[in-house]
C-alpha positions in Angstrom: 6.9 10.1 -12.1 7.7 6.2 -10.7 8.1 6.3 -7.1 11.2 5.0 -5.7 11.3 1.2 -4.2 13.4 1.3 -1.5 14.4 2.0 2.2 14.8 5.8 2.0 11.1 6.1 0.9 9.8 10.1 2.1 8.2 9.9 5.3 5.5 12.5 3.4 4.0 9.6 2.1 3.0 5.7 2.2 2.0 2.6 0.4 -1.2 1.2 1.4 -2.3 -2.3 0.0 -5.8 -3.5 0.7 -8.0 -7.1 -0.3 -11.3 -8.0 0.6 -9.6 -9.7 3.5 -6.6 -8.2 4.8 -4.5 -4.9 4.5 -0.9 -3.5 4.9 1.0 -0.1 5.0 4.2 0.8 4.1 6.7 2.4 7.5 9.8 3.8 8.0 10.8 0.2 8.4 8.7 -1.3 5.9 9.1 -0.4 2.4 6.9 -1.5 -0.8 8.9 -4.5 -1.5 7.9 -5.9 2.3 4.5 -4.5 1.8 4.0 -6.5 -1.5 5.8 -9.7 -0.4 3.5 -9.5 2.9 0.1 -9.3 0.4 1.4 -11.9 -1.7 1.5 -14.2 1.5 -1.9 -13.3 2.5 -2.9 -15.1 -0.6 -5.8 -12.8 -2.1 -5.2 -10.5 -5.0 -5.1 -6.7 -3.9 -5.0 -3.4 -5.1 -2.0 -1.0 -4.6 -2.3 3.0 -3.6 0.5 5.7 -2.8 -1.0 8.2 0.3 0.2 11.2 0.2 0.5 11.5 4.2 3.0 9.8 6.4 2.3 6.4 7.7 1.0 7.2 11.3 -1.5 10.3 9.6 -5.2 8.8 10.6 -7.5 8.8 7.3 -10.7 6.9 6.7 -10.9 3.8 4.6 -14.1 3.6 2.3 -14.6 0.2 0.2 -10.5 -0.8 1.0 -9.9 2.5 -0.5 -7.9 5.4 1.3 -9.7 8.5 1.5 -7.2 11.3 1.1 -7.1 13.6 -1.3 -4.4 13.1 -3.9 -4.3 9.3 -3.3 -3.3 7.6 -6.4 -4.1 3.9 -7.4 -1.4 1.9 -8.8 -2.6 -0.9 -9.9 -4.5 -4.6 -9.1 -2.3 -7.6 -8.3 -3.3 -10.6 -8.6 -2.1 -13.4 -6.4 -1.6 -16.5 -8.4 -2.2 -19.8 -6.7 0.4 -21.7 -5.5 
């Protein structure tokens, strides 16, 4: 099942993207497309995760990966040089 990509994403999950230099997470005001746009702007390739807790839940990050049971890796996104 592919998560919806819209501004009405469920509040019990969020998307988390991280490169070696930056990270970004979805919020009620920042959807998946916004996260991806921001990461593209940063200019570094990144991994994207679906994290099954609300965006404001505290959790650990280890090696750029959320440490939350049930987190799904959605893929590696390579930013092309402009």
